[in-house]
Backbone as a chain_set.jsonl record, in Angstrom:
{"seq": "MAGTVTMYSTTWCGYCRRLKGQMDREGIAYTEVNIEHDPEAAAFVEKVNNGNQLVPTVLFPDGSALPNPSIAKVKAVLGA", "coords": {"N": [[102.972, 125.226, 99.144], [100.902, 123.228, 97.153], [101.214, 119.848, 97.498], [104.014, 117.679, 96.751], [106.614, 117.507, 94.423], [108.479, 115.243, 92.312], [111.66, 115.414, 91.073], [113.461, 114.23, 88.452], [116.801, 113.94, 87.674], [120.203, 114.779, 86.641], [123.655, 115.096, 87.675], [125.109, 116.764, 86.003], [123.37, 118.338, 84.553], [122.389, 121.357, 83.36], [119.854, 122.517, 82.956], [118.42, 121.221, 84.913], [119.6, 122.237, 87.274], [118.846, 124.922, 86.997], [115.997, 124.772, 87.119], [115.671, 123.663, 89.688], [116.643, 125.773, 91.281], [114.737, 127.748, 90.666], [112.402, 126.526, 91.636], [113.069, 126.35, 94.334], [113.15, 129.11, 94.977], [110.454, 129.706, 94.598], [109.287, 128.278, 96.589], [108.468, 125.662, 96.217], [108.159, 122.434, 97.137], [110.28, 119.634, 96.602], [111.459, 116.376, 95.66], [114.542, 115.156, 94.792], [115.811, 112.949, 92.363], [118.52, 111.25, 91.223], [119.088, 110.064, 88.106], [121.319, 108.797, 87.184], [122.277, 107.31, 89.235], [120.281, 105.626, 89.923], [118.846, 103.045, 88.587], [116.145, 102.227, 88.268], [114.786, 104.65, 88.361], [115.859, 105.848, 86.084], [114.771, 104.158, 84.148], [112.056, 104.751, 84.506], [111.994, 107.447, 83.668], [112.706, 107.12, 80.98], [110.472, 105.649, 80.154], [108.295, 107.466, 80.39], [109.05, 109.34, 78.565], [109.099, 108.459, 75.922], [111.227, 106.587, 75.509], [113.486, 108.123, 75.856], [116.058, 109.6, 77.872], [115.288, 112.179, 79.226], [116.063, 115.017, 81.048], [115.526, 117.833, 83.181], [112.953, 115.676, 84.353], [109.789, 115.998, 85.593], [107.735, 114.675, 88.037], [104.445, 114.833, 89.03], [102.114, 115.233, 91.832], [99.629, 114.318, 90.92], [100.224, 112.257, 89.265], [100.98, 112.82, 86.682], [103.608, 113.591, 84.32], [106.254, 115.701, 83.232], [108.708, 116.594, 80.817], [111.468, 118.72, 81.236], [110.022, 121.116, 82.195], [108.837, 124.532, 82.297], [109.081, 126.92, 85.001], [106.692, 128.234, 85.234], [104.913, 126.393, 84.104], [105.149, 124.271, 85.915], [104.063, 125.484, 88.212], [101.476, 125.941, 87.253], [100.484, 123.316, 86.862], [100.463, 122.494, 89.487], [98.558, 124.138, 90.453], [99.142, 126.627, 91.446]], "CA": [[102.608, 124.78, 97.807], [100.132, 121.983, 97.226], [101.884, 118.633, 97.031], [105.446, 117.63, 96.526], [106.948, 116.908, 93.137], [109.739, 114.522, 92.221], [112.433, 115.84, 89.91], [114.486, 113.297, 87.998], [117.862, 114.802, 87.171], [121.588, 114.302, 86.677], [124.522, 116.111, 88.286], [125.681, 117.639, 84.982], [122.287, 118.975, 83.802], [122.177, 122.774, 83.638], [118.412, 122.771, 83.043], [118.006, 120.727, 86.232], [120.047, 123.22, 88.267], [118.019, 126.121, 86.859], [114.647, 124.512, 87.619], [115.763, 123.516, 91.146], [116.75, 127.12, 91.848], [113.44, 128.42, 90.521], [111.46, 125.895, 92.564], [113.469, 126.79, 95.672], [112.702, 130.495, 95.145], [108.987, 129.724, 94.636], [108.832, 127.518, 97.747], [107.867, 124.404, 95.783], [108.899, 121.297, 97.694], [110.546, 118.574, 95.632], [112.427, 115.339, 95.956], [115.398, 114.973, 93.62], [116.301, 111.601, 92.136], [119.553, 111.251, 90.185], [118.877, 108.858, 87.292], [122.607, 108.13, 86.961], [122.522, 106.442, 90.391], [119.075, 104.857, 90.214], [118.386, 102.443, 87.327], [114.68, 102.231, 88.188], [114.392, 106.02, 88.023], [116.214, 106.038, 84.673], [113.779, 103.419, 83.366], [110.82, 105.523, 84.569], [112.163, 108.624, 82.802], [112.623, 106.631, 79.599], [109.092, 105.223, 79.888], [107.391, 108.613, 80.214], [109.589, 110.214, 77.521], [109.239, 107.716, 74.661], [112.523, 105.939, 75.404], [114.584, 109.081, 76.027], [116.382, 110.01, 79.237], [115.208, 113.633, 79.265], [116.072, 115.603, 82.386], [114.73, 117.295, 84.272], [111.58, 115.203, 84.198], [109.116, 116.27, 86.856], [106.553, 113.867, 88.33], [103.543, 115.605, 89.876], [101.286, 114.415, 92.726], [98.492, 113.719, 90.209], [100.723, 111.16, 88.439], [101.461, 113.291, 85.379], [105.044, 113.888, 84.275], [106.65, 116.587, 82.141], [110.142, 116.787, 80.643], [111.991, 120.08, 81.167], [108.963, 122.127, 82.238], [109.153, 125.859, 82.827], [108.556, 127.109, 86.354], [105.286, 128.605, 85.063], [104.159, 125.16, 83.867], [105.126, 123.558, 87.198], [103.092, 126.166, 89.063], [100.136, 125.733, 86.687], [100.05, 121.947, 87.162], [100.22, 122.431, 90.937], [97.465, 125.024, 90.794], [99.68, 127.746, 92.226]], "C": [[101.928, 123.425, 97.924], [100.923, 120.815, 96.662], [103.374, 118.776, 96.872], [105.679, 116.958, 95.192], [108.259, 116.143, 93.258], [110.424, 114.972, 90.945], [113.512, 114.8, 89.631], [115.539, 114.113, 87.278], [119.181, 114.044, 87.06], [122.434, 115.417, 87.286], [124.999, 117.138, 87.268], [124.641, 118.481, 84.242], [122.066, 120.424, 84.234], [120.701, 123.137, 83.769], [117.871, 122.315, 84.4], [118.374, 121.735, 87.312], [119.169, 124.474, 88.216], [116.642, 125.893, 87.463], [114.652, 124.331, 89.141], [115.828, 124.881, 91.818], [115.43, 127.869, 91.783], [112.417, 127.839, 91.495], [111.787, 126.267, 94.002], [112.948, 128.199, 95.941], [111.18, 130.592, 95.281], [108.423, 128.953, 95.821], [108.132, 126.218, 97.383], [108.742, 123.261, 96.279], [109.094, 120.231, 96.624], [111.537, 117.578, 96.215], [113.227, 115.136, 94.687], [115.897, 113.534, 93.557], [117.279, 111.652, 90.968], [119.44, 109.954, 89.378], [120.18, 108.136, 86.975], [122.912, 107.129, 88.076], [121.355, 105.52, 90.703], [118.513, 104.285, 88.908], [116.868, 102.412, 87.175], [114.161, 103.613, 87.822], [114.699, 106.304, 86.556], [115.203, 105.344, 83.773], [112.441, 104.164, 83.364], [110.888, 106.722, 83.628], [112.069, 108.213, 81.331], [111.182, 106.28, 79.24], [108.187, 106.416, 79.597], [107.848, 109.559, 79.109], [109.926, 109.45, 76.24], [110.634, 107.148, 74.444], [113.72, 106.847, 75.588], [114.794, 109.419, 77.5], [116.448, 111.535, 79.292], [115.165, 114.101, 80.71], [116.139, 117.12, 82.26], [113.388, 116.767, 83.772], [110.946, 115.351, 85.567], [107.848, 115.424, 86.944], [105.713, 114.624, 89.356], [102.683, 114.689, 90.742], [100.107, 113.747, 92.022], [98.909, 112.578, 89.286], [101.196, 111.565, 87.064], [102.946, 113.613, 85.47], [105.324, 114.762, 83.063], [108.167, 116.664, 82.043], [110.455, 118.276, 80.529], [110.9, 121.153, 81.188], [109.495, 123.469, 82.717], [108.588, 125.951, 84.241], [107.082, 127.495, 86.271], [104.42, 127.369, 84.864], [104.057, 124.347, 85.156], [104.062, 124.165, 88.107], [101.663, 125.944, 88.566], [99.623, 124.336, 87.01], [99.715, 121.806, 88.641], [99.066, 123.331, 91.375], [97.887, 126.214, 91.617], [99.527, 129.063, 91.477]], "O": [[102.346, 122.578, 98.713], [101.26, 120.8, 95.479], [103.913, 119.882, 96.863], [105.031, 115.965, 94.862], [109.042, 116.364, 94.181], [109.839, 114.918, 89.863], [114.366, 114.531, 90.476], [115.221, 114.89, 86.377], [119.265, 112.849, 87.342], [121.977, 116.554, 87.4], [125.268, 118.281, 87.637], [125.012, 119.272, 83.375], [121.608, 120.681, 85.347], [120.337, 123.971, 84.598], [116.976, 122.945, 84.963], [117.551, 122.052, 88.17], [118.794, 125.021, 89.253], [116.161, 126.721, 88.236], [113.734, 124.796, 89.816], [115.145, 125.118, 92.813], [115.049, 128.548, 92.736], [111.652, 128.583, 92.108], [110.88, 126.478, 94.807], [112.373, 128.461, 96.998], [110.674, 131.457, 95.995], [107.212, 128.965, 96.043], [107.301, 125.723, 98.144], [109.905, 123.134, 95.895], [108.188, 119.956, 95.836], [112.323, 117.881, 97.112], [112.65, 114.962, 93.613], [116.345, 112.972, 94.557], [116.915, 112.047, 89.86], [119.671, 108.869, 89.911], [120.156, 106.984, 86.543], [123.709, 106.21, 87.889], [121.424, 104.722, 91.638], [117.779, 104.975, 88.199], [116.358, 102.558, 86.064], [113.203, 103.737, 87.058], [113.896, 106.928, 85.861], [114.818, 105.892, 82.739], [111.763, 104.209, 82.337], [109.948, 106.982, 82.877], [111.42, 108.891, 80.534], [110.726, 106.584, 78.138], [107.396, 106.376, 78.655], [107.12, 110.484, 78.748], [110.907, 109.753, 75.561], [111.17, 107.214, 73.338], [114.859, 106.391, 75.487], [113.84, 109.513, 78.273], [117.53, 112.113, 79.392], [114.337, 113.644, 81.498], [116.749, 117.634, 81.323], [112.772, 117.347, 82.879], [111.488, 114.891, 86.572], [107.003, 115.451, 86.05], [106.207, 115.007, 90.416], [102.533, 113.507, 90.434], [99.631, 112.708, 92.481], [98.069, 111.992, 88.602], [101.759, 110.744, 86.34], [103.475, 113.873, 86.551], [104.716, 114.593, 82.005], [108.848, 116.785, 83.061], [109.776, 119.003, 79.804], [110.855, 122.006, 80.302], [110.481, 123.532, 83.451], [107.728, 125.162, 84.63], [106.301, 127.123, 87.146], [103.312, 127.299, 85.395], [103.0, 123.794, 85.459], [103.258, 123.446, 88.7], [100.745, 125.777, 89.369], [98.463, 124.175, 87.388], [98.789, 121.082, 89.006], [98.647, 123.291, 92.531], [97.101, 126.755, 92.395], [99.925, 130.111, 91.984]]}, "num_chains": 1, "name": "protein.A"}
């Protein structure tokens, strides 16, 4: 898959677990960052989501970020 994405998540987020499983099945490489353990990551998530800590938030290689994207949207942004 072209590029690696960064997924901002929490341990308790069911949507995060679902998207991770889908990305694993699709062979999409990602780096996971837990915003509960990383204040800078939490601040980034708030910045790109109008002050809200929405997870999962996915940061793409092109610099764009999406909150709670579907696997289809992730693949579309990556050109897969």
